[in-house]
Each structure stands twice: as structure tokens, then as C-alpha cells.
N, C-alpha and C positions, 0 to 999 in steps of 0.2 A: 481705415474707421469708417470713411465711405469712401463706393464701392466706384472709384471710377473709376477707367477704361484708355489711354491708349487715347482711343479714337474724340473720347470725351473730352481729356484735357485739347485735343488740338481745334474744338467745338469754341470752346474758350474763351483759348488765347485770340483765333481769327477774331473771334466780333470782340474779344479788348481790342486787340489791333484796329481793328476799324472804330469803336464806339472812341477811347479814349486818343488814337493818335498812334504811328510811331516814333516822333518827337519827345512827350509826354511816359509813354509807354517803362522803358528802366525806370520811371523815377517811382511810375507809381505799380511799378511788381516786387520795388526796393518797398518803400514805404509796406504797403501788402505784406508784406512778409516778415518784418518786423516783428507790422501788428498782433500778425500770427505766432512771432516765435515768445511775446510779452501771451496771450491770452496759456499757449500753452503750457508757460514754465508758470500762471498763475492755478490755472486750474491743479500741475501737479505738486504745486501747493500746496492747494486745498482737501485733494485729494489724501495728504502725507496727512497735515493738521486732525483729517478724521479718524485721518488709518489708527493717532496715535492716539483720542480721546477715547477711542477706538478698545486702543492695546489695557488706557487707561481704566475707563468703567467695566473691564475684562477682569484686572489684579484688583479693582475696590471689590466686588462681589465674591473673588478666592477668598481677599482678608475676611467681608464679613461673614464668609462659609467660617472659617478656619477658628470668631469669634467667634461661633454660634459654641463652638468646640465639639471636634470627632470623640463619639464614643468609645473605640478604645484607647484614644489619648487619654480621657479620664481615667480607663480600663489600669494604662500603664501605672496612672498619676498616686493612684487610691494606695495605702499603709499597704503592707504587708503583713499579717495580722499571725502568727502561727497555732495549729491548731489546741483542740488543746491537752493534757499528755495522755490522756486517758482514751486516746483516741491516733497519739502516733504510734505505728509500728514498735519502734525501738518502747514499748514501753515495758513490755513480759527483758525484757533482758535487764542484764543484770545491775543494774541503778547505778553503783562510781562504775563501771568503765564508762569509755564515751566514743563511740563510733566508732571515731578515727582513732580508737588505738586496735589496733593486733590484736585477733582474741591467744588467748594463755595456750600452749601446744603441753601434753601431756606426752612426757616421758616411755612409753610402755621397752620394758626389756624383750629381745631379741636373741 
């Protein structure tokens, strides 16, 4: 997060020791740690809530697109109408026989 090296941290510690004093430094350090922890938890909570809102918005957008209709879905839901009898390929077949019936065999004498 912050690009602080060892020597920069050492300078901050020495300045804090001089300004605050050795007696109050542990109490101030603990208090600063508590505040820093609270701030990090609050930021993490806010980040999670924002992420959830973005995901919810994405889902709502997807649902709107689905509600507008998928052209393929509309095509699949349309009823299938059989073609007229004149254009069917089996129109020339025998009128009483269905395609599911096997053809009749003609017996030949050998």
C-alpha cells in the first residue's frame, strides 16, 4: 500500500519516541493500531458492499436482456406447422401406407 522501507519506518519511530516520549509511546502505538484496524475493516466492508451492488446491477442487466427476448428462444417457441401435402416428399407414395410401415416384398421364384 505505502512504499515504506525499513529506514523510513525507523525514522518515524525515532521521531515518535522523541515527540511522544518513552512513557506514552506504547499506549499511543496501541491506540494507533486499533484505529488503523477499524479503518481497514470499514474500508473492506465498504468495498464488499460496492462489489455486491455491482454484481446485483450486472444481474439486473442480464435479466433485462433476457426479458427483451432472445431471437433464438422466440424461434424455438414458435409452433411447428407441417408443410402442405403437395410439397411433402412422400406425397407420391401409396396413399394408404405410412412411412413407418416397411415396404411390401415381392416374392420371386428362383
